[in-house]
C-alpha positions, -999 to +999 in steps of 0.1 A: +152-206+221+144-170+213+177-151+215+186-115+208+218-096+207+210-074+237+240-052+232+228-044+197+190-044+199+180-028+231+143-024+237+145+014+241+164+016+208+139-004+189+111+015+205+127+048+194+132+034+158+098+018+154+077+035+181+057+015+207+023+026+197-001+001+181+002+019+148+039+009+146+035-029+152+056-051+130+028-057+104+027-019+098+064-011+097+072+010+067+103-006+051+105+021+025+116+046+051+130+024+079+151+001+058+159+020+027+197+014+032+193-023+039+185-055+020+171-089+032+179-121+014+180-159+019+216-169+030+231-203+020+261-224+027+291-206+042+272-174+049+249-192+073+280-205+091+296-170+093+263-154+105+258-178+134+295-180+143+295-142+147+263-143+167+275-171+190+305-150+200+282-122+212+251-139+226+246-170+245+220-198+240+226-203+203+220-238+189+245-259+169+252-250+133+242-284+121+207-278+135+205-244+118+216-259+085+190-286+088+162-262+096+171-239+067+174-269+043+138-280+054+124-245+047+147-218+033+122-192+044+132-199+080+164-178+077+169-143+064+201-124+063+202-085+067+229-065+049+238-029+044+228-020+008+262-004+001+280-035+011+258-061-006+271-079-037+249-105-052+280-123-066+295-127-031+266-119-007+275-112+029+252-103+057+258-084+090+226-097+108+198-122+105+164-132+117+156-170+121+122-186+124+108-221+131+079-227+107+057-249+129+030-273+117+000-280+140+019-306+161+048-283+164+027-253+176+009-275+202+043-286+214+055-250+216+025-240+238+028-271+259+065-263+265+077-296+251+092-283+218+129-287+218+139-253+202+176-261+205+171-292+183+136-292+168+122-324+153+118-320+115+084-337+118+072-307+137+082-282+110+064-270+079+081-273+045+084-243+022+054-255+002+032-258+033+013-231+052+025-232+088+002-232+118+025-208+137+058-190+132+083-190+161+108-162+162+138-185+168+167-160+168+175-124+160+208-107+156+208-072+142+233-047+155+226-009+156+209+003+124+205-032+111+175-035+135+155-016+109+159-046+086+133-064+108+107-046+087+121-061+055+122-096+070+086-094+082+075-084+047+090-116+035+067-136+057+036-116+048+031-133+014-003-150+009+011-183+022+022-167+055-004-140+058-025-144+089-001-169+106+005-158+141+040-151+153+054-165+186+085-156+207+098-162+241+117-134+259+146-147+280+155-113+295+136-082+306+152-063+276+139-090+253+104-086+268+104-049+262+117-054+227+088-078+219+062-055+235+076-025+215+068-042+182+034-054+191+038-089+208+015-097+237+024-119+267+003-151+272-010-177+247-038-202+249-042-229+223-063-261+225-070-254+261-033-251+271-022-217+285+015-206+281+020-175+303+056-169+293+051-171+256+045-140+235+022-139+205+016-114+177-019-120+162-021-115+125-055-112+108-057-130+075-070-107+047-071-123+012-051-102-012-074-077-028-075-071-064-049-045-073-065-011-078-059+005-112-033+032-116-059+060-116-073+049-082-041+041-064-041+068-037-045+057+000-040+079+030-011+076+055+013+061+030+050+066+029+060+103+024+077+093-009+049+072-023+035+084-057-002+077-064-032+091-083-069+093-078-100+109-094-113+141-080-147+133-066-155+159-040-154+197-038-124+194-016-107+174-043-115+201-068-101+228-045-068+208-045-069+209-083-075+247-083-047+252-059-022+233-079-031+249-112-031+283-096+005+277-083+017+264-117-001+283-144-012+315-128+019+321-106+047+306-126+034+310-162+015+343-154-017+330-170-048+352-164-075+337-142-102+337-169-078+319-193-068+292-169-103+285-156-119+285-189-154+272-183-146+235-190-138+223-155-173+211-147-176+191-178-144+171-172-127+144-151-099+157-130-070+135-117-050+144-086-014+131-082-001+127-046+034+124-032+027+107+002-004+126+014+005+159-004-015+169-035+013+175-060-001+173-095-034+174-115-046+167-150-079+172-168-097+149-192-126+159-215-145+134-237-158+137-272-176+113-295-146+093-308-117+107-288-107+119-254-086+150-247-059+152-220-051+187-208-041+210-180-013+188-167+004+206-138+030+195-113+041+216-084+077+228-087+090+210-056+078+176-070+091+178-105+120+155-098+097+127-089+081+103-114+047+118-107+043+136-141+046+102-159+024+084-133-005+108-136-002+109-174-002+071-176-032+071-153-051+094-176-043+072-206-055+041-187-087+058-176-095+068-212-088+032-223-111+019-196-138+042-209-133+026-243-113+052-261-086+043-286-076+078-296-063+104-271-057+139-283-037+167-265-021+201-270+016+200-260+038+230-254+065+227-280+092+227-253+076+197-237+070+176-269+097+151-259+079+143-226+047+134-245+066+114-271+080+092-242+043+085-233+036+073-269+021+105-283+032+118-317+025+150-337-009+149-353-004+143-391-014+176-407-018+192-373-014+229-366+011+249-345-008+276-326-006+297-295-027+307-265-020+322-231+014+333-243+028+298-251+032+279-284+016+245-289+014+216-313-014+191-317-005+155-307-023+122-307-019+088-291-034+058-309-040+029-285-065+001-279-094+001-255-089-018-222-098-055-223-125-047-196-135-014-210-169+000-199-192-004-229-229-003-237-246-034-222-222-034-191-236-044-158-259-016-147-244-017-112-210-011-127-222+019-146-235+036-114-202+031-095-181+063-087-160+075-115-127+055-117-140+030-092-156+005-116-134-022-101-152-023-067-188-022-055-202+013-048-226+027-023-256+025-046-248-012-053-247-019-016-281-001-012-297-029-032-298-052-001-327-030+012-362-040+001-380-020-025-403+004-006-408+033-030-412+057+000-422+088-020-448+069-040-463+053-010-465+086+008-485+101-021-509+072-021-518+077+015-547+101+024-534+134+037-534+139+075-562+160+089-552+191+108-576+214+127-583+248+112-557+274+122-584+296+138-597+267+160-562+259+172-555+295+180-587+298+200-580+266+219-545+278+228-560+312+239 
């Protein structure tokens, strides 16, 4: 069975919620915005009974509760409850909707395609246990009324862990609305496995991509993320530097009335700049300069409209981590006296014997953070390919590293070694043309 509460999850409603473009398929649904008022969790015992009893009163084709209990007992990942966050209590969890799967092994998947799998009462020998990677995941049942439909994004995140990543999803639409619903979230009609074609079975192909090593905090920005996602990256292009200039102009020159020549003080091209993003909007910046035995963090600026986010802490922590990765254990800064508490929360403390001083109409104190270098800090003797990677991207191969696959040709040297090409005298060429 693949059953849906058609009164609750109409195809046109799902399409309006999720969109029917390829970019809004289930593997790219943004749960942070779609399901921010929902939770997904594994139901047990009496809650399973209540969920299916409610669903059986509203939709036909439901299997027996004993079968559901047996499938969930074999693999608890087969059943996920959806609840409204404001009604969820971990002490007495209750759900208002659910999504159920059959985690099929190779034999079970072949039976599904051949049409001989009894989805009303599946043989346990055809199901994968929780410790096993399934060959296919069958969307067994879905009951999510109204806004609970957005909880689908949370549930599909649950089956995107490394064990389930890349495992294709299958479903069978029993009505035209069910067909449109599956198409709206990226399923395609028609499946062929082991030479057997199932024209009425839908499939959602998932490409397996091994989990990439997590990027460091100072290189966490990716385009087209959630509008509330906070991230940081190193400024590497002239466009990036223009973003830095814009942010500092808005904060220091406009709000704090700092003169241009004092804000852009001649040190910007001898420094590393970090840019903080909220979604895709450049919202903060910070500058780091390096000296023999310490690094100096300065020019932290956050646009007014983003000061209630955690971005100021995120970009400051990114700066500290970048300095540690460069091998520094002492990080120095000048803090406006009114902001001293902020820096103390980051681990800074007033410099012993430090001065209080003023510039650009504000009073400052010297502060310092004593830390330890990163365990994989860049040091003398490091891999030469690592040393030529882009700033802040030492964790992944760079373009110069990839160029090493080309053979050594020394093109400019070879050109100089060749005899110069002979050209006719200019006068002779002119006479010939005449």
